[in-house]
BADRENRO-727220 format. One record per residue: residue in three letters; x, y, z of N, C-alpha, C in turn. Coordinates in steps of 0.05 Angstrom, whole numbers, padded with zeros to 5 digits, always signed. Each point is the difference from the previous one (the first is absolute). Example, Ala and Ser with C-alpha at 12.3 -4.5 7.8 and 13.67 -1.06 7.14 Angstrom:
2
ALA+00264-00114+00156-00018+00024+00000+00018+00024+00000 SER-00007+00021-00014+00016+00024+00001-00015+00022+00014 
***
This chain:
322
MET+00832+00552-00319+00022-00015+00013+00023-00003-00021 LYS+00023+00010+00007+00023-00001-00017+00018-00024+00007 VAL+00008-00015-00020+00017-00024+00004+00028+00005-00011 SER+00020-00003+00017+00028+00002-00009+00010-00028-00005 ILE+00011-00005-00024+00012-00025-00007+00030+00004-00005 ILE+00016-00015+00014+00029+00003-00001+00013-00024-00015 THR+00017+00006-00019+00015-00020-00014+00030+00006+00002 ALA+00015-00020+00010+00029+00003+00001+00012-00015-00024 THR+00019+00013-00013+00012-00012-00024+00030+00001+00001 TRP+00013-00019-00014+00029+00000-00004+00005-00017-00024 ASN+00008+00012-00022+00005-00014-00025-00023-00019-00007 SER-00024+00012-00001-00025-00016-00002-00013+00003-00028 GLU+00016+00006-00020-00012+00006-00026-00016-00023-00012 LYS+00007-00025+00008-00014-00023-00012-00030-00001+00007 ASN-00007+00007+00025-00027-00004+00009-00014+00025+00010 ILE+00014+00023+00002-00012+00023+00012-00024+00011-00014 ALA-00001-00003-00027-00023+00010-00015-00025-00014+00008 ASP+00001-00026+00005-00024-00015+00008-00010+00010+00027 CYS+00019+00006+00018-00007+00010+00026-00014+00028-00002 LEU+00013+00018-00015-00011+00027-00003-00027-00001-00014 HIS-00004-00016-00020-00025-00001-00015-00023-00012+00017 SER+00008-00018+00019-00021-00012+00017-00011+00021+00019 VAL+00016+00020+00007-00009+00022+00018-00015+00020-00017 ALA+00011+00007-00024-00012+00020-00017-00028-00008-00010 GLY-00004-00026-00002-00026-00010-00010-00022-00004+00020 GLN+00005+00009+00025-00021-00002+00021-00024+00017-00006 THR-00023-00010+00005-00025+00016-00003-00002+00021+00021 TYR+00012-00004+00023+00001+00020+00021+00021+00021-00007 GLN-00007+00025+00000+00017+00021-00011+00017+00015+00020 ASN-00008+00001+00025+00015+00016+00019+00024-00016+00011 ILE+00020-00004-00018+00024-00015+00007+00024+00016-00004 GLU+00018-00001+00019+00027+00013-00002+00020-00023-00003 HIS+00014-00002-00023+00019-00021-00004+00028+00011+00002 ILE+00015-00010+00020+00027+00010+00006+00020-00022-00007 VAL+00020+00007-00016+00021-00019-00007+00026+00009+00013 ILE+00012-00018+00015+00026+00005+00013+00021-00018-00013 ASP+00017+00012-00015+00020-00016-00015+00027+00002+00014 GLY+00015-00023+00001+00025-00001+00014+00024+00008-00017 GLY-00004+00014-00021+00023+00008-00017+00004-00019-00023 SER-00021-00007-00014+00001-00020-00021+00019+00010-00023 THR+00013-00020-00012+00018+00006-00022-00011-00011-00026 ASP-00024-00011+00000-00013-00010-00024-00021+00021-00009 ASN-00021-00009-00013-00020+00018-00011-00024+00005+00019 THR+00003-00008+00025-00023+00002+00019-00011+00029+00001 ILE+00018+00019+00004-00009+00027+00005-00013+00012-00025 GLU+00009-00007-00024-00013+00009-00024-00029-00010-00002 ILE-00004-00024+00008-00027-00012+00000-00017+00015+00020 VAL+00011+00005+00024-00015+00014+00021-00007+00028-00009 LYS+00019+00015-00012-00004+00027-00008-00022+00002-00022 ASN-00002-00021-00016-00020+00001-00022-00026-00013+00008 THR-00005-00003+00026-00026-00011+00009-00015+00022+00015 PRO-00020+00013-00013-00013+00023+00012-00013-00005+00027 SER-00007-00025+00006-00014-00006+00025+00018+00001+00024 VAL+00026+00001-00004+00019+00002+00022+00000+00028+00011 SER-00008+00003+00025-00003+00027+00011+00027+00013+00006 ASN+00018-00014+00011+00027+00010+00005+00020-00023+00003 TRP+00025+00006-00005+00020-00021+00002+00027+00013+00007 ILE+00018-00017+00011+00028+00008+00004+00017-00023-00008 SER+00025+00006-00007+00020-00021-00006+00026+00008+00014 GLU+00007-00015+00020+00025+00005+00015+00007-00025+00015 PRO+00026-00003+00007+00008-00024+00015-00015-00003+00026 ASP-00006-00024+00008-00013-00005+00026+00014-00022+00015 LYS-00010-00006+00023+00012-00020+00017-00015-00026-00001 GLY-00015-00005-00021-00015-00024-00003-00030+00005-00004 ILE-00015-00022-00003-00028+00002-00006-00016+00015+00021 TYR+00007-00004+00026-00016+00012+00021+00006+00030+00003 ASP+00025+00008-00007+00006+00028-00001-00016+00014-00022 ALA-00002-00014-00023-00016+00011-00022-00029+00003+00008 LEU-00012-00021+00012-00028+00001+00008-00005+00022+00020 ASN+00019+00003+00019-00003+00022+00020+00000+00027-00014 LYS+00017+00004-00020-00001+00025-00015-00027+00005-00012 GLY-00012-00021-00010-00026+00002-00012-00022+00007+00020 ILE+00001-00012+00023-00019+00005+00021+00002+00029+00009 GLN+00025+00010+00003+00004+00028+00008-00010+00020-00020 ARG+00000-00008-00026-00010+00018-00021-00030-00002-00004 ALA-00012-00022+00010-00029-00005-00005-00018+00021+00012 THR-00020+00008-00015-00019+00020+00010-00028-00013+00002 GLY-00003-00025-00006-00026-00013-00001-00010-00007+00028 ASP-00026-00006+00001-00012-00010+00025+00008-00029+00005 ILE+00003-00015-00022+00007-00028+00001+00026-00004-00015 ILE+00017-00018+00011+00026-00006-00013+00002-00030-00005 GLY+00009-00006-00025+00004-00028-00007+00024-00002-00019 PHE+00009-00024-00006+00023-00005-00017-00006-00018-00023 VAL+00011+00007-00023+00000-00018-00023+00029-00002-00009 HIS+00013-00022+00006+00029-00002-00007+00004-00002-00030 SER+00024+00006-00008+00006+00003-00029-00005-00024-00017 ASP+00000-00024+00012-00006-00025-00014-00029-00008+00003 ASP-00015+00015+00015-00028-00008+00007-00020+00017-00015 MET-00025-00008+00002-00022+00014-00012-00025-00002+00018 LEU-00017+00020-00002-00026-00002+00013-00016-00020-00016 ALA-00016-00016+00014-00013-00023-00013-00021+00007-00021 SER-00014+00022+00005-00021+00009-00019-00002+00030+00000 ASN-00015+00011-00019-00002+00029-00002-00019+00011+00021 LYS-00013-00018+00015-00018+00009+00021+00011-00004+00028 THR+00025-00009+00002+00012-00006+00026-00001+00023+00019 ILE+00010+00023-00008+00000+00023+00018-00028+00010+00006 ALA-00018-00002-00019-00028+00008+00005-00012-00018+00022 ASN+00005-00025-00001-00011-00019+00020+00013+00005+00027 ILE+00025+00006+00001+00014+00006+00025-00012+00025+00013 THR-00002+00021-00016-00011+00025+00011-00029-00002+00009 LYS-00015-00016-00015-00028-00005+00007-00003-00012+00028 LEU+00018-00019+00006-00001-00013+00026+00009+00020+00022 PHE+00021+00015-00006+00008+00021+00019-00022+00019+00006 LEU-00014+00009-00020-00021+00020+00003-00025-00012+00014 SER-00003-00026-00001-00023-00013+00012+00001+00000+00031 ASP+00024+00003+00010+00004-00001+00029+00025+00016+00007 LYS-00005+00024+00011+00022+00018+00005+00019-00009+00022 SER-00007-00021+00014+00017-00011+00021+00022-00018-00011 ILE-00002-00007-00026+00020-00018-00012+00026+00015-00003 ASP+00022-00012+00009+00027+00012-00003+00016-00013-00022 GLY-00007-00024-00008+00015-00013-00021-00016-00022-00014 ILE+00006-00006-00025-00013-00021-00015+00021-00016-00014 TYR-00005-00026-00002+00018-00018-00014-00017-00021-00015 GLY+00012-00015-00018-00014-00020-00015+00017-00023-00008 ASN-00006-00012-00023+00015-00023-00010+00021+00008-00020 LEU+00018-00017-00005+00022+00005-00019+00004-00024-00018 LEU+00005+00006-00026+00006-00021-00019+00030+00002-00008 PHE+00014-00023+00002+00026-00002-00012-00003-00008-00029 VAL+00011+00015-00018-00003-00006-00029+00027-00005-00013 ASP-00001-00012-00022+00024-00006-00016+00014+00027-00008 SER+00026+00001+00002+00014+00025-00005-00004+00010-00029 ASP-00003-00018-00019-00003+00007-00028-00029+00001-00009 ASN-00017-00018+00011-00028-00001-00007-00016+00005+00025 THR-00008+00025+00004-00013+00007+00025-00029-00010+00002 ASN-00010-00012-00022-00026-00013+00002+00001-00028+00010 LYS+00025-00010+00003+00004-00027+00010+00005+00001+00030 ILE-00019-00011+00015+00002+00001+00030+00018-00023+00009 VAL+00020+00008+00016+00018-00020+00011-00011-00011+00027 ARG-00009+00018+00016-00013-00008+00025-00016+00023+00012 THR-00017-00005+00019-00017+00020+00012+00006+00002+00030 TRP+00003+00025+00009+00002+00005+00029-00028+00009+00009 GLN-00015-00019+00010-00027+00005+00009+00000+00010+00029 SER-00009+00024+00005+00000+00010+00026-00027-00006+00014 LYS-00005+00013+00022-00025-00006+00015-00006+00023+00019 PRO-00024+00001+00012-00007+00022+00018+00020+00002+00023 PHE+00005+00025+00008+00021+00006+00020-00008-00009+00028 GLN+00018-00014+00013-00003-00007+00029+00028+00004+00012 ARG+00002+00017+00019+00026+00007+00012+00015-00024+00011 LYS-00015-00019+00011+00013-00024+00012+00015-00016-00021 ASN-00009+00001-00026+00013-00014-00021+00028+00011-00006 VAL+00003+00027+00004+00026+00012-00004+00021-00011+00019 LYS-00009-00004+00025+00019-00010+00020+00007-00030-00005 ASN-00016-00012-00017+00007-00028-00008+00014-00001-00027 GLY+00008+00024-00010+00017+00000-00024-00015+00008-00026 TRP-00026+00003+00001-00015+00007-00024+00004+00029-00008 MET+00002+00005-00026+00002+00027-00010-00014+00002-00027 PRO-00013+00022-00006-00011+00004-00027+00023+00008-00018 PRO-00004-00002-00027+00021+00009-00018+00003+00030+00000 HIS+00024+00009+00007+00005+00029+00003-00006+00016-00025 PRO+00005-00010-00024-00006+00017-00024-00030+00007-00003 THR-00017-00015+00014-00029+00006-00002-00009+00019+00022 LEU+00017+00008+00018-00008+00015+00023-00001+00030-00006 PHE-00023+00012+00004-00004+00029-00003-00008+00011+00027 LEU+00015+00020+00010-00004+00011+00026-00005+00030-00001 LYS-00016+00010+00020-00003+00028+00003+00027+00013+00007 LYS+00005+00024-00009+00025+00014+00005+00005+00002+00030 GLU-00021+00002+00016+00003+00003+00029+00014-00024+00012 VAL-00003-00023-00012+00013-00025+00011+00030+00004-00002 TYR+00010+00011-00022+00029+00004-00002+00009+00023+00019 GLN-00017+00019+00005+00007+00021+00019+00002-00011+00028 LYS-00016-00020+00006+00000-00012+00027+00023-00020+00003 HIS+00004-00017-00020+00019-00023+00002+00026+00004-00014 GLY+00004+00023-00013+00025+00005-00013+00004-00013-00027 LEU+00025+00001-00009+00007-00010-00027+00012-00028+00002 PHE+00009-00010-00023+00014-00025-00001+00028+00003+00012 ASP+00009-00021+00013+00027-00001+00012+00019-00008-00023 ILE+00017+00019-00008+00017-00005-00024+00024-00018+00007 SER+00003-00008+00024+00022-00019+00007-00007-00028-00011 PHE-00025-00005-00006-00008-00026-00012+00004+00001-00030 LYS+00011-00022-00011+00005-00002-00029-00026-00007-00014 ILE-00016-00017+00011-00023-00010-00014-00025-00004+00017 ALA+00003+00000+00026-00022-00007+00018-00011+00024+00015 GLY+00006+00024-00009-00010+00024+00013-00030+00003-00001 ASP-00013-00012-00021-00029+00001-00001-00012-00016+00022 TYR+00012-00024+00006-00010-00016+00021+00003+00013+00027 ASP+00023+00013+00004+00005+00015+00025-00021+00022+00004 PHE-00006+00015-00022-00020+00021+00001-00028-00011+00006 MET-00007-00021-00014-00027-00011+00003-00004-00010+00029 LEU+00021-00011+00012-00003-00008+00028-00008+00024+00018 ARG+00014+00022-00004-00006+00024+00016-00030+00008-00004 VAL-00009-00001-00024-00027+00008-00006-00021-00020+00010 MET+00004-00025-00006-00020-00020+00005-00002-00009+00029 LEU+00020+00006+00015-00002-00006+00029-00010+00024+00016 ASP-00007+00021-00014-00012+00024+00013-00030-00005+00002 LYS-00010-00003+00024-00028-00007+00004-00019+00023-00009 GLU+00011+00024-00005-00018+00022-00008-00003+00001-00030 ILE+00015-00016-00014-00001+00000-00030-00022-00018-00010 ASN-00016+00010-00017-00022-00015-00012+00007-00008-00029 LEU+00006-00025-00005+00007-00010-00026-00023-00017-00011 GLN-00006+00003-00026-00021-00014-00013+00010-00015-00024 TYR-00010-00024-00004+00007-00017-00023-00020+00005-00023 LEU+00011+00007-00023-00015+00003-00025+00003-00026-00015 PRO-00021-00017-00002+00003-00027-00012+00002+00000-00031 GLU+00021+00012-00010+00005+00000-00028+00030+00003-00005 THR+00009-00006-00024+00029+00003-00006+00006+00029-00005 ILE+00019+00010+00015+00008+00028-00002+00026+00003-00017 THR+00018-00018+00003+00026+00003-00013+00008-00025-00016 LYS+00012+00004-00023+00013-00022-00015+00030+00005+00001 MET+00014-00020+00011+00029+00002+00004+00014-00020-00018 ARG+00019+00010-00015+00016-00018-00016+00017-00018+00017 GLN+00000-00026-00006+00016-00019+00015+00030+00008-00003 GLY+00014+00003+00022+00027+00009-00001+00003+00027+00014 GLY-00021+00016-00001-00001+00024+00017+00016+00024-00009 VAL+00003+00018+00020+00012+00026-00005+00030-00002+00003 SER+00015+00015-00015+00029+00001+00004+00008+00028+00008 THR+00021+00001+00016+00011+00026+00008+00029-00003+00006 GLY+00017+00014-00015+00028-00003+00003+00008-00028-00009 SER+00017-00014+00016+00009-00027-00007-00018-00021+00013 ILE-00022+00009+00014-00017-00019+00014-00024-00006-00018 LYS-00007-00025-00002-00023-00007-00016-00016-00022+00014 TYR-00026+00005+00003-00017-00020+00013+00000-00026-00017 ILE+00004-00023+00013-00004-00025-00014-00023-00016+00013 GLY-00012+00012+00020-00022-00014+00013-00015+00021+00017 VAL-00020-00009+00015-00014+00018+00018+00004-00012+00028 ILE-00014+00011+00019+00001-00011+00027-00005-00030-00002 THR+00017-00016+00012-00002-00029-00005-00009-00016+00024 GLY-00013+00012+00018-00011-00017+00022+00005+00012+00027 ILE-00013-00010+00020+00004+00008+00027+00013-00022+00015 GLN+00021+00006+00014+00014-00021+00015+00002+00009+00029 LYS+00003-00019+00018+00001+00006+00028+00024-00015+00012 VAL+00017+00014+00014+00024-00013+00011+00001+00005+00030 ASN+00013-00018+00014+00003+00003+00029+00029+00006+00006 ILE+00005+00019+00018+00027+00006+00009+00005-00014+00026 PHE+00025+00001+00010+00007-00016+00023-00017+00007+00025 SER-00010+00025+00001-00017+00007+00023-00028-00012-00003 GLU-00005-00013-00023-00025-00013-00007-00024+00020-00004 SER+00007+00025-00003-00021+00019-00008-00003-00003-00030 SER-00024+00005-00010-00005-00004-00028+00003+00025-00016 ILE+00011-00002-00024+00002+00022-00018-00010-00009-00028 PHE-00013+00018-00014-00009-00005-00027+00021+00008-00020 VAL+00003-00015-00021+00019+00006-00020-00014+00001-00027 LEU+00005+00021-00015-00012+00002-00027+00022+00006-00020 PRO+00006-00018-00018+00022+00005-00019-00010+00011-00027 THR+00016+00017-00011-00005+00008-00028+00027-00003-00015 TYR-00002-00008-00025+00023-00006-00016+00005+00021-00022 TYR+00025+00005-00006+00007+00017-00022+00028-00007-00009 LYS+00007+00008-00025+00025-00008-00012+00019+00024-00001 THR+00025-00004+00008+00021+00020-00004+00024-00015-00013 GLY+00005+00006-00024+00022-00014-00014-00006-00030-00002 ASN+00019-00016+00009-00004-00029-00001-00010-00011+00027 ASN-00007+00017+00018-00009-00009+00026-00030+00003+00003 LEU-00012-00018+00015-00028+00003+00008+00000+00011+00029 GLU-00013+00023+00004-00001+00012+00026-00027-00006+00013 VAL+00000-00001+00026-00026-00003+00014-00001+00018+00024 ASP-00022+00014+00003-00005+00017+00024-00019-00015+00018 PHE+00006-00001+00026-00017-00013+00019-00009+00022+00021 PHE-00026+00003+00002-00011+00016+00022-00003-00018+00024 ILE+00008+00010+00023-00004-00015+00025-00011+00019+00021 GLY-00012-00012+00021-00009+00016+00022-00018-00016+00018 GLU+00001+00004+00025-00016-00015+00019-00029+00009-00003 GLY-00017-00019-00009-00028+00005-00004-00006+00015-00026 GLU+00015+00021-00006-00004+00015-00025+00028+00004-00013 PRO+00002-00005-00026+00025+00005-00013+00009+00029+00003 LYS+00025+00005+00008+00009+00027+00004+00030+00004-00005 LYS+00014-00021-00007+00029+00002-00004+00008-00015-00025 LEU+00021+00009-00013+00008-00013-00025+00027-00013+00003 ILE+00002-00025-00010+00025-00014-00003+00003-00007-00029 GLN+00024-00003-00010+00004-00005-00028+00020-00023-00005 ALA-00004-00014-00022+00018-00022-00007+00005+00002-00030 SER+00022-00012-00009+00006+00000-00029+00014-00026-00007 TYR-00006-00011-00023+00013-00024-00008-00001-00003-00030 SER+00017-00017-00011+00002-00003-00029-00024-00013-00012 LEU-00005+00006-00025-00023-00011-00015+00007-00027-00012 GLU+00014-00017+00014+00008-00025-00011-00023-00020-00002 ASN-00015-00001+00022-00023-00019+00001-00026+00016-00003 LYS-00016-00007-00020-00024+00016-00005-00025-00013+00011 ASP+00003-00020+00017-00023-00012+00013-00011+00019+00021 THR-00025+00006-00001-00012+00020+00018+00003-00008+00029 ARG-00007-00025+00007+00002-00009+00027+00028+00001+00011 ASP+00020-00008-00017+00027+00001+00008+00010+00029+00004 ARG-00010+00018-00016+00006+00028+00004-00009+00010+00027 GLU-00025-00007+00007-00011+00009+00026+00016-00012+00023 ILE+00006-00026-00002+00015-00013+00022+00027+00012+00003 ARG+00015+00003-00022+00027+00011+00002+00000+00029+00011 ALA-00019+00016-00011-00001+00028+00009-00008+00002+00029 LEU-00020-00016+00008-00009+00001+00028+00022-00010+00019 ALA+00014-00021-00008+00022-00010+00017+00022+00021+00004 LYS+00007+00014-00022+00020+00021+00003-00009+00023+00017 ALA-00025+00008-00004-00011+00022+00017-00002-00008+00029 MET-00008-00025+00005-00001-00010+00027+00028+00000+00013 ASP+00020-00008-00015+00027+00000+00010+00010+00028+00007 GLU-00006+00019-00017+00008+00028+00005-00014+00012+00025 GLN-00024-00010+00006-00015+00010+00022-00001-00019+00024 ASN+00017-00020+00000+00001-00020+00022-00027-00013+00005 LEU-00014-00007-00021-00025-00014+00003+00005-00030-00004 ASP-00012-00016+00016+00006-00029-00001-00020-00017-00015 THR-00025+00009-00001-00020-00016-00014-00017+00018-00017 GLY-00006-00008-00025-00016+00015-00018-00023-00017-00011 TYR-00021+00013-00009-00023-00014-00011-00006+00011-00027 ILE-00003-00017-00020-00009+00007-00027-00027-00013-00004 TYR-00020+00016-00008-00027-00010-00003-00005-00009-00029 THR-00013-00023-00003-00003-00013-00026-00026-00015+00000 TYR-00008-00009-00024-00023-00017-00003+00007-00030+00006 ASN+00025-00006+00000+00008-00028+00002+00000-00010+00029 ASN+00007-00025+00004+00001-00012+00026+00023+00012+00016 THR-00003-00001+00026+00021+00010+00018+00026-00016-00003 GLU+00022+00014-00002+00026-00013+00000+00020+00018+00014 GLU+00021-00012+00010+00021+00015+00014+00026-00002-00016 ILE+00012+00024-00004+00024+00001-00016+00023+00012+00017 LYS+00023-00013-00002+00024+00011+00013+00017+00015-00021 LYS+00006+00025+00005+00015+00016-00019+00019+00017+00015 ASP+00026-00005-00004+00021+00016+00013-00004+00002+00030 ASN-00005-00024+00012-00004-00002+00029-00025+00014+00010 LYS-00018+00006-00018-00025+00012+00007-00023-00019-00006 THR-00021+00002+00015-00024-00016-00004-00021+00016-00014 ILE-00009-00009-00023-00021+00013-00015-00023-00020-00003 VAL-00023+00007+00011-00023-00017-00001-00019+00010-00023 VAL-00005-00018-00019-00019+00006-00021-00027-00011+00008 THR-00020+00018+00002-00025-00008+00012-00024+00011-00015 PRO-00022-00014-00003-00023+00009-00016-00019+00019+00015 LEU+00011+00022+00010-00017+00019+00014-00001+00026-00016 TRP-00020+00017+00007-00003+00026-00013-00001-00003-00030 LYS-00015-00019-00010-00002-00004-00029-00008+00025-00015 GLU-00018+00015+00012-00011+00024-00014+00022+00020-00006 ALA+00020+00002+00019+00022+00019-00004+00017-00007-00023 LEU+00000-00026-00008+00016-00009-00022-00015-00003-00027 ALA-00025+00008+00000-00017-00005-00023+00010+00013-00026 PHE+00015+00022+00004+00010+00015-00023+00029-00004-00005 THR+00013-00021+00012+00029-00002-00001+00010-00022-00018 GLU-00018-00015-00012+00008-00025-00013+00017+00004-00025 ASN-00001+00023-00012+00014+00004-00026+00024+00019+00002 LEU+00014+00000+00022+00023+00018+00003+00020-00005-00022 
***
């Protein structure tokens, strides 16, 4: 069983060696490591070229992280495809061996995922927080649950069936893709109860966009027709603004709305409230819900009603340190 690992880079000289070495050091040998570079102007490509374990690479301008990942998928010749981003590392030298062992134990398995560790950007032995996943149940996806995408390894046939990442998304294309896969009742996904990926806090950068957080919770808003839609925001920084992408959709997230505002106030709750209020205004939504551990309260913001309520605690378990 051949495993293709794709790494997208852009001016990644600071951390790319750790990423490459984590793949090169795997005990499992049948690995194809593909590096897709977005035209780096630093020393990234020199590091890549001098790493023998890299099977092939290209360096050319792209249209963002998802365009780069799509190029990697199209080049992949492995039976299994996974990603190790330029700031990330595989958690141990047996990670790929354990993943392939589970795939080989049951040929009906289409994908495997596991746990993720957020680590300090400078000291990767220092754990900042843990994204603990759990066995797959499709009903949980419809309630907003998702496994960490960097830990997801899929058979190539899954991409042939469900297509590539939608490059119109700046940062949430992985969530859009996972929805397509995880809501497919014919797909068999299995949880591997171990840490697969170590991710530096702060995340991947591409162009002028840099992650400053991860998915920050599941929210549910009501529109004037009183039909329910789920909202999932992700945050990223562009210049002096904090941008937020909201997925919405009746029953299942399927549409994207965006909001942008200044980084004047760094309080996480205020960020969410302000961003949600702006997005609600743009989409003519009258009431929004933000889920929290705290007691229920109602907030008026720009003539909008935002209810803070202690529901779906599990969906927020990994959001406390944005």
